[in-house]
TORNU-852051 format. One line per field, with one value per residue (C-alpha): residue in one letter; chain; x, y, z; residue number from 1. Coordinates in steps of 0.001 Angstrom, whole numbers. Each point is the difference from the previous one (the first is absolute). Last residue first. Example, Ala and Ser with C-alpha at 12.3 -4.5 7.8 and 13.67 -1.06 7.14 Angstrom:
r	c(s  a);
c	c(A  A);
c1	c(13670  -1370);
c2	c(-1060  -3440);
c3	c(7140  660);
k	c(2  1);
***
This chain:
r	c(a  l  l  k  k  q  l  f  v  r  a  r  g  v  p  f  d  p  l  v  g  f  p  r  y  g  q  r  e  y  v  k  a  a  q  h  n  f  t  d  i  l  a  g  h  c  g  r  a  v  a  e  q  e  a  a  d  l  m  r  g  a  m  h  r  g  r  l  r  e  d  v  w  l  w  q  v  y  l  w  g  w  a  t  y  g  s  i  g  g  v  v  a  r  r  e  d  r  v  f  v  a  l  a  q  r  n  a  t  g  v  d  s  d  n  f  a  s  l  r  e  g  l  f  a  l  e  k  p  s  p  d  a  t  t  e  l  t  m  n  m);
c	c(A  A  A  A  A  A  A  A  A  A  A  A  A  A  A  A  A  A  A  A  A  A  A  A  A  A  A  A  A  A  A  A  A  A  A  A  A  A  A  A  A  A  A  A  A  A  A  A  A  A  A  A  A  A  A  A  A  A  A  A  A  A  A  A  A  A  A  A  A  A  A  A  A  A  A  A  A  A  A  A  A  A  A  A  A  A  A  A  A  A  A  A  A  A  A  A  A  A  A  A  A  A  A  A  A  A  A  A  A  A  A  A  A  A  A  A  A  A  A  A  A  A  A  A  A  A  A  A  A  A  A  A  A  A  A  A  A  A  A  A  A);
c1	c(78985  -2934  -3524  -2480  -3435  -3376  -3622  -3288  -3147  -3198  -2878  -2837  -3785  -396  3110  1796  -2353  2643  3268  2813  3430  3482  41  3440  1821  2565  -654  -2342  -1947  -322  -1422  -2439  -1169  -549  -2304  -1933  -677  -541  3599  2777  3754  2858  3758  2796  3689  427  3405  -598  1773  -2360  -2962  1427  323  -3520  -1462  1756  -1087  -3565  -1  1233  -2575  -2817  1217  -76  -1425  -3519  -1305  1640  -3042  -2143  2193  1844  -671  1673  -935  1038  3132  1551  3742  1253  3105  -1788  -1369  12  -2749  -2679  -994  378  -570  -1431  -815  1377  294  3580  -1157  1784  -1770  927  232  392  1548  -647  1538  -697  2370  -731  3066  -2289  1815  -263  -2689  -1914  1623  -102  -3554  -1165  1736  -1449  -3482  335  1371  -2697  -2753  1406  237  -3668  -903  1970  -1497  -3443  -2497  -3012  -2071  -334  -769  527  138  -91  2121  -348  2988);
c2	c(81485  817  -963  -837  1295  -1640  1107  -1788  2089  -782  1530  1999  -10  -3144  -506  -1572  531  -666  -1808  1669  -1319  1071  3652  1646  1332  2735  2230  2176  -3225  -588  3487  -495  -3319  1782  2491  -2818  -1741  -3747  -775  -2521  -128  -2139  615  -1623  -979  -708  -814  1063  3320  422  -481  2559  2541  -837  572  3375  1114  -1145  2090  3063  -516  -335  3170  2045  3004  -184  -1971  782  1329  -2838  -2596  -2214  -3726  -2771  -3625  -3226  1186  -3170  239  -2776  -2191  -3169  1782  3530  1215  2577  2894  3622  2978  3337  2171  -2365  1812  804  3215  2113  -1937  -3429  -1391  -3768  -2472  -3719  -3153  -3547  -2643  -2990  -1969  -1642  -3342  -1827  -434  -3190  -1069  3560  397  -3121  1033  3513  -1431  -2193  2851  2422  -2540  -707  3727  370  -2891  1516  3467  -1591  405  2211  541  -3745  -2630  -3629  -3015  -3317  -3096  -3752  -2005);
c3	c(52241  -2221  952  -2739  952  205  160  698  -383  1880  -1939  1471  -349  2056  2141  -1779  -2937  -2674  863  -1930  -896  -1031  1019  24  3068  -626  3008  -2086  -694  3749  542  -2890  1500  3329  -1702  -1689  3315  -482  839  -611  569  -1317  -40  -1996  70  3710  1483  3596  -625  -2967  2353  2443  -2807  -1176  3471  313  -3481  736  3182  -1876  -2731  2524  1759  -3205  1901  -1491  2950  3339  1887  -1375  1726  -2478  -401  -1965  658  -1731  -1776  -1422  -648  -2248  -181  1105  3084  1416  2285  511  2184  -1006  2211  850  2990  2665  3346  1055  1753  -2647  -2750  -1273  -3521  -9  -2443  424  -1446  1135  -1290  -2212  -1035  -2562  -62  -3277  -2645  925  3286  1339  -1276  1867  3229  -308  -525  3112  2145  -1142  670  3487  753  -952  2318  2908  -601  376  -2803  758  -3148  -372  -2640  1005  -2313  1824  -496  705  -1251);
k	c(141  140  139  138  137  136  135  134  133  132  131  130  129  128  127  126  125  124  123  122  121  120  119  118  117  116  115  114  113  112  111  110  109  108  107  106  105  104  103  102  101  100  99  98  97  96  95  94  93  92  91  90  89  88  87  86  85  84  83  82  81  80  79  78  77  76  75  74  73  72  71  70  69  68  67  66  65  64  63  62  61  60  59  58  57  56  55  54  53  52  51  50  49  48  47  46  45  44  43  42  41  40  39  38  37  36  35  34  33  32  31  30  29  28  27  26  25  24  23  22  21  20  19  18  17  16  15  14  13  12  11  10  9  8  7  6  5  4  3  2  1);
***
């Protein structure tokens, strides 16, 4: 079999989908079906424009918060906590027992800790001069 190794900064969506499908099939056979479902929470202003939100998914009994953003005008109003509460409630309704989030912003880490998340890992210099903190929370039904 003749193979080549290709590095690209422009992978096609079709190729990325193929990789995701193959890895999911392997994981499903290895540890069981993930039952992965997207989960999003949005905050909208009076014009219905998004001024905050969470994007992530639930899988294998866990909520993973991939992105959490709050418009500057809403910061300091506990909006992140309210969005996390909503995402966690939905995750519990889906049968989740834990939640995972990460950040390299120390202020965001403090917000997550106030919400009950506890650090379990740190990756120094990600990015250089910062540390990426991984936090988890046990969800109660």
